[in-house]
C-alpha positions in Angstrom: -21.5 -17.6 -8.0 -18.6 -15.4 -9.1 -19.4 -11.9 -10.3 -16.1 -11.4 -12.0 -14.3 -14.2 -13.9 -11.1 -13.7 -15.9 -10.0 -16.5 -18.2 -6.6 -16.6 -19.9 -6.4 -12.8 -20.5 -3.5 -11.7 -22.6 -2.5 -8.4 -24.1 0.2 -7.8 -26.6 1.4 -4.8 -28.6 3.3 -4.5 -31.9 6.5 -2.5 -31.5 8.0 -1.0 -34.7 11.4 0.6 -35.0 10.1 3.3 -37.2 6.6 4.4 -38.5 7.4 3.4 -42.1 7.7 -0.2 -40.9 3.9 -0.3 -40.4 3.2 0.5 -44.0 5.9 -1.9 -45.2 4.4 -4.7 -43.2 0.9 -4.1 -44.6 2.1 -3.9 -48.2 4.9 -6.5 -48.3 3.1 -9.0 -45.9 6.4 -9.3 -44.0 6.8 -9.0 -40.3 8.6 -5.8 -39.3 7.4 -5.6 -35.7 8.4 -7.2 -32.4 5.7 -8.5 -30.1 5.6 -7.1 -26.6 3.4 -9.2 -24.2 2.0 -6.9 -21.5 -0.2 -9.7 -20.0 0.1 -13.4 -20.6 -2.6 -16.0 -19.6 -4.0 -14.2 -16.5 -6.9 -16.1 -14.8 -8.8 -15.6 -11.6 -12.3 -15.2 -10.2 -13.8 -12.9 -7.5 -16.8 -13.6 -5.5 -19.4 -11.1 -4.3 -18.2 -9.3 -1.1 -14.5 -10.0 -1.8 -11.7 -7.5 -2.0 -8.8 -8.4 -4.3 -5.4 -6.7 -4.1 -3.0 -6.5 -7.0 0.7 -6.1 -6.3 3.8 -6.0 -8.5 6.6 -3.8 -9.8 6.1 -0.8 -12.1 5.6 -2.1 -15.6 4.4 -5.5 -14.4 1.0 -5.2 -16.2 -1.2 -4.2 -13.3 -2.7 -1.1 -14.8 -3.1 -2.9 -18.2 -5.2 -5.6 -16.4 -7.4 -3.0 -14.6 -8.0 -1.1 -17.9 -9.1 -4.3 -19.5 -11.4 -5.1 -16.6 -12.8 -1.5 -16.7 -13.5 -1.8 -20.4 -11.2 1.0 -21.5 -8.8 -1.4 -23.2 -9.4 -4.5 -25.3 -7.6 -7.7 -24.5 -5.7 -9.5 -27.3 -7.0 -12.9 -26.1 -9.0 -14.4 -23.3 -12.5 -13.9 -21.8 -14.0 -11.8 -19.1 -17.4 -12.4 -17.5 -18.8 -9.6 -15.4 -22.1 -9.3 -13.5 -23.0 -5.8 -12.3 -22.0 -2.2 -12.8 -18.3 -1.5 -12.9 -16.9 1.8 -11.6 -13.2 2.5 -12.1 -10.7 5.0 -10.8 -7.6 4.6 -13.0 -4.7 6.9 -13.5 -5.0 10.6 -12.6 -7.5 12.5 -14.7 -8.6 9.4 -16.7 -12.0 9.9 -18.2 -12.1 13.7 -17.5 -12.5 16.4 -20.1 -10.3 19.2 -18.8 -12.2 21.9 -20.6 -15.4 20.9 -18.9 -16.4 22.0 -15.4 -16.5 19.6 -12.5 -20.3 19.4 -12.7 -20.2 18.6 -16.4 -17.6 15.9 -15.8 -19.9 14.4 -13.2 -22.7 14.1 -15.7 -20.3 12.9 -18.5 -18.7 10.2 -16.3 -22.0 9.0 -14.8 -23.6 8.8 -18.3 -20.6 6.7 -19.5 -21.2 4.4 -16.5 -24.7 3.8 -17.7 -26.7 5.9 -15.3 -29.9 7.5 -16.5 -30.7 11.2 -16.0 -32.8 10.6 -12.9 -30.1 8.6 -11.2 -27.5 11.3 -12.0 -29.7 14.0 -10.5 -30.2 11.7 -7.4 -26.4 11.3 -6.9 -25.1 14.7 -8.0 -25.4 16.5 -4.6 -23.9 13.6 -2.8 -20.9 13.4 -5.1 -20.3 17.1 -4.7 -20.6 16.9 -0.9 -18.2 14.0 -0.7 -15.6 15.6 -2.9 -15.8 18.8 -0.8 -15.5 20.8 -4.0 -18.8 22.7 -4.0 -17.0 26.1 -4.3 -15.1 24.9 -7.4 -17.6 22.5 -9.0 -18.6 25.0 -11.8 -15.0 25.8 -12.7 -13.0 23.9 -15.5 -11.1 20.8 -14.4 -8.0 22.3 -15.9 -7.9 24.8 -13.0 -8.0 22.0 -10.4 -4.9 20.7 -8.6 -4.1 17.0 -8.8 -5.6 16.4 -5.4 -8.8 18.1 -6.4 -9.1 15.9 -9.5 -8.6 12.8 -7.4 -11.3 14.0 -5.0 -13.8 14.4 -7.8 -12.8 11.1 -9.5 -13.1 9.1 -6.3 -16.4 10.7 -5.4 -17.9 9.8 -8.8 -16.5 6.3 -8.8 -17.8 5.4 -5.3 -20.9 7.4 -4.6 -22.9 5.9 -7.5 -23.1 2.5 -5.7 -21.1 0.3 -8.1 -21.2 -3.5 -7.9 -17.5 -3.7 -8.8 -15.1 -0.9 -7.8 -11.6 -0.8 -9.4 -9.0 1.5 -7.9 -5.5 1.9 -9.4 -3.1 3.6 -6.9 -5.3 6.7 -6.6 -5.0 7.1 -2.9 -1.3 8.2 -3.1 -2.5 11.7 -4.1 -4.4 13.9 -1.7 -4.2 15.0 1.9 -4.5 12.9 5.0 -8.1 14.0 5.7 -9.4 12.9 2.3 -7.3 9.7 2.3 -9.1 8.8 5.5 -12.5 9.5 3.9 -11.5 7.3 0.9 -10.5 4.4 3.1 -13.6 4.6 5.1 -15.7 4.7 1.9 -14.0 1.6 0.6 -14.6 -0.2 3.9 -18.3 0.8 3.6 -18.5 -0.6 0.1 -16.8 -3.8 1.1 -19.2 -4.2 4.0 -22.1 -3.9 1.6 -21.0 -7.0 -0.2 -19.5 -5.4 -3.3 -16.4 -6.4 -5.2 -13.3 -4.2 -4.9 -10.1 -4.6 -7.0 -7.4 -2.5 -5.3 -4.0 -2.0 -6.9 -1.4 -0.3 -4.7 2.3 -0.2 -3.9 1.3 0.1 -0.2 1.5 -3.5 1.0 0.2 -2.3 4.3 -3.1 -1.1 2.8 -3.4 -4.2 0.6 -3.0 -6.4 3.8 -5.5 -4.4 5.8 -8.1 -3.9 3.1 -8.0 -7.0 0.9 -9.1 -10.6 1.5 -7.0 -12.1 -1.3 -4.3 -10.8 -3.6 -2.6 -11.6 -6.9 1.1 -10.8 -7.7 1.9 -10.0 -11.3 5.4 -9.9 -12.7 6.4 -9.3 -16.3 2.8 -9.8 -17.4 2.4 -13.2 -15.7 0.5 -14.3 -12.6 3.2 -15.3 -10.1 1.0 -16.0 -7.1 -2.6 -15.9 -6.0 -3.9 -16.4 -2.4 -4.5 -14.8 0.9 -3.4 -11.1 0.9 -0.9 -11.5 3.8 0.7 -14.5 2.1 1.0 -12.9 -1.4 2.4 -9.6 0.0 4.9 -11.5 2.1 6.1 -13.4 -1.0 6.3 -10.2 -3.0 8.2 -8.4 -0.2 10.7 -11.2 0.0 11.1 -11.0 -3.8 11.8 -7.3 -3.5 14.3 -7.8 -0.7 16.2 -10.4 -2.7 16.2 -8.2 -5.8 17.5 -5.3 -3.8 20.3 -7.5 -2.2 21.5 -8.8 -5.5 21.4 -5.4 -7.3 24.9 -4.6 -8.8 24.6 -1.0 -7.8 24.0 -1.7 -4.2 27.0 -1.9 -1.9 27.0 -4.0 1.3 28.1 -3.4 4.8 28.8 -6.3 7.2 26.7 -6.2 10.3 27.2 -8.0 13.6 24.6 -10.6 12.5 26.8 -11.6 9.5 24.2 -10.5 6.9 24.9 -8.1 4.0 23.0 -4.9 4.6 22.2 -2.7 1.7 23.8 0.6 2.1 22.1 2.1 -1.0 18.6 0.8 -0.2 15.4 2.5 0.5 15.8 2.6 4.2 18.7 2.0 6.6 18.7 1.6 10.3 20.8 4.8 10.7 18.5 6.8 8.4 15.9 7.2 11.1 12.8 9.3 10.6 13.0 12.5 12.5 10.4 15.3 13.0 12.6 17.8 11.3 12.5 15.8 8.0 8.7 15.8 7.9 6.3 18.3 6.5 4.9 20.9 8.9 1.6 22.8 8.8 1.1 26.5 9.3 1.2 26.1 13.0 4.5 24.3 13.1 2.9 20.9 13.8 3.3 17.8 11.7 0.6 17.7 9.0 -1.0 14.5 10.3 -3.6 14.0 13.0 -1.2 12.1 15.3 2.5 11.9 15.3 5.3 10.0 17.2 7.3 12.5 19.3 9.7 10.3 21.3 11.0 6.8 21.5 13.3 5.8 24.4 15.1 2.5 24.8 15.6 1.4 28.5 15.2 5.1 29.3 17.8 6.2 26.8 17.3 8.1 23.5 20.6 6.9 22.0 22.0 3.6 20.8 22.1 0.8 23.4 23.9 -2.5 23.7 22.2 -5.5 25.3 23.0 -9.2 25.8 20.7 -12.0 24.7 18.2 -12.5 27.5 18.2 -8.9 28.7 15.0 -7.0 29.2 14.0 -4.3 26.7 11.7 -1.4 27.7 10.4 0.9 25.0 8.8 4.2 26.1 6.7 5.8 23.4 5.2 9.3 23.3 2.6 10.4 20.7 0.8 13.7 20.2 -2.7 13.9 18.8 -3.5 17.2 17.1 -7.1 16.2 16.4 -9.8 14.5 18.3 -9.5 11.1 16.5 -9.3 7.4 17.5 -6.0 5.8 16.6 -3.9 2.7 17.0 -0.2 2.4 17.9 2.0 -0.6 16.9 5.6 -1.4 17.6 7.7 -3.4 15.1 11.1 -4.8 15.8 13.3 -4.9 12.7 16.7 -6.2 12.0 19.2 -4.0 10.2 18.3 -5.7 6.9 14.7 -4.7 7.4 13.6 -8.2 8.4 10.5 -7.9 10.6 11.1 -9.9 13.7 8.0 -9.0 15.8 5.0 -6.7 15.6 2.4 -5.9 18.2 -0.5 -3.5 18.4 -1.3 -1.8 21.7 -5.0 -2.5 21.4 -4.3 -6.3 21.8 -3.6 -5.7 25.5 -5.6 -2.5 26.2 -9.3 -2.5 25.6 -9.8 1.3 25.8 -9.3 3.0 22.4 -6.7 5.7 22.1 -8.6 9.0 21.5 -8.4 12.7 22.0 -6.0 15.6 21.6 -2.8 16.0 23.5 0.2 13.8 24.5 0.0 10.1 25.4 2.8 8.1 26.9 2.9 4.3 26.7 5.4 1.6 27.4 6.0 -1.8 25.8 8.2 -4.3 27.7 10.0 -7.2 26.1 11.2 -9.5 28.9 14.3 -11.6 28.1 14.6 -10.8 24.5 15.6 -13.9 22.6 17.5 -12.3 19.7 20.9 -13.9 19.4 23.1 -11.4 17.7 22.9 -8.3 15.5 21.6 -4.8 15.2 17.9 -4.0 15.6 15.5 -1.1 16.0 11.9 -0.5 17.1 9.7 1.2 14.5 6.5 2.8 15.9 3.6 3.2 13.6 0.4 5.2 14.3 -2.7 4.6 12.2 -6.4 5.4 12.1 -8.7 3.2 14.3 -9.2 0.7 11.5 -5.5 0.3 11.1 -5.7 1.2 7.4 -4.4 4.7 7.0 -0.9 5.4 8.4 -0.7 8.7 10.2 3.0 8.6 11.2 6.0 6.3 11.8 9.3 6.8 13.5 12.3 4.6 14.3 14.3 4.2 17.5 18.0 4.4 17.9 20.0 1.2 17.2 19.7 -1.8 19.6 23.0 -3.7 19.4 22.6 -7.2 20.8 25.6 -9.4 21.7 25.5 -13.1 22.4 26.1 -14.6 25.8 29.6 -15.8 26.5 28.6 -19.4 26.5 26.9 -19.2 23.0 29.9 -19.9 20.8 28.2 -23.0 19.2 25.0 -21.2 18.3 24.0 -19.3 15.2 20.8 -17.7 13.8 18.3 -15.0 14.7 17.0 -16.4 18.0 18.5 -18.1 21.0 16.4 -21.2 21.8 16.6 -23.4 24.9 17.8 -26.8 23.7 19.5 -29.9 24.9 21.7 -32.4 23.0 21.5 -36.2 23.8 23.6 -39.0 22.3 21.4 -42.0 21.6 
């Protein structure tokens, strides 16, 4: 039986041009407002043990939906059926009194969640230990940094053993160490058969953490289904929107596709170590980072012909004794993902330990027909959920074979024509 059922939820607001219009509407019984529909007829259900991702653009209505589910906002229409205790981590500082100390906020938030005094006493030490804020727990919240506030909020929301956990883009604040703790805690809650609603702009995290997902746009439910399918649809939507943006110029590539020159990421805007944040010792502020990517033994742009071999040599450096995964993704110049492979699919031994590690991935007889490509290397934690680092190779320019004048497309496929 479902523990969370949402039926035709809608939320609308009345927008007035000036404050006086509110009074005029009440007295004259004439409409002076415009209706703004933040949510319109949203319906879905979540089973016990399911993790649901929520994706969509800014202003799509995601946070409004989560506030309604958390009980901090009343819907205009529709029905919600909830079984169990809900714990929510919404926008930064939500539910905190900034004049209160961290300890006082623990008691206040836990009381609002329905915990009794004995339960709060039972969880208090664990919340403080998880947040790693014992030295500051009796100081006012107003003296905390944003990262410290998130630490305390996440600790309260997750340690008290909720049946339904709601998280709204909270993991974007905080250091790598605590982000890893948060992800591990969410996996632990998921494995205990609890419900998690996770709203994030990180499609990678949504894919890795969530079973299913919903996509909301302009307050309406666009798609609901498996997380990887929904995120793929949303990613395609974002790509199309970016390509048709009037403020975005285009550059013709060898593949004949318009490539956005004003987009988020270009194949020539490769991630380099000098652009990344360094710690006090001059190392990248991440447990593991990518230090080198060579293409056929070369660090510069290379040109290949369809059917040539491609050998990618990768070097990573681990600054901590952690287990990690490495993946290689081949992308075309318009950011189309052509292929992705994790190293652990072919090597049983986990990658672990400090120091440098060299690895090689070989692509025999690459089938790409024509265009510019690059290999993006990603390093994550051992669960594949928290991204430690990513870097992109130089450009791989692929030219077609001389006898391929009658072929178009991304791949060169063996084929034979017959006249029947």
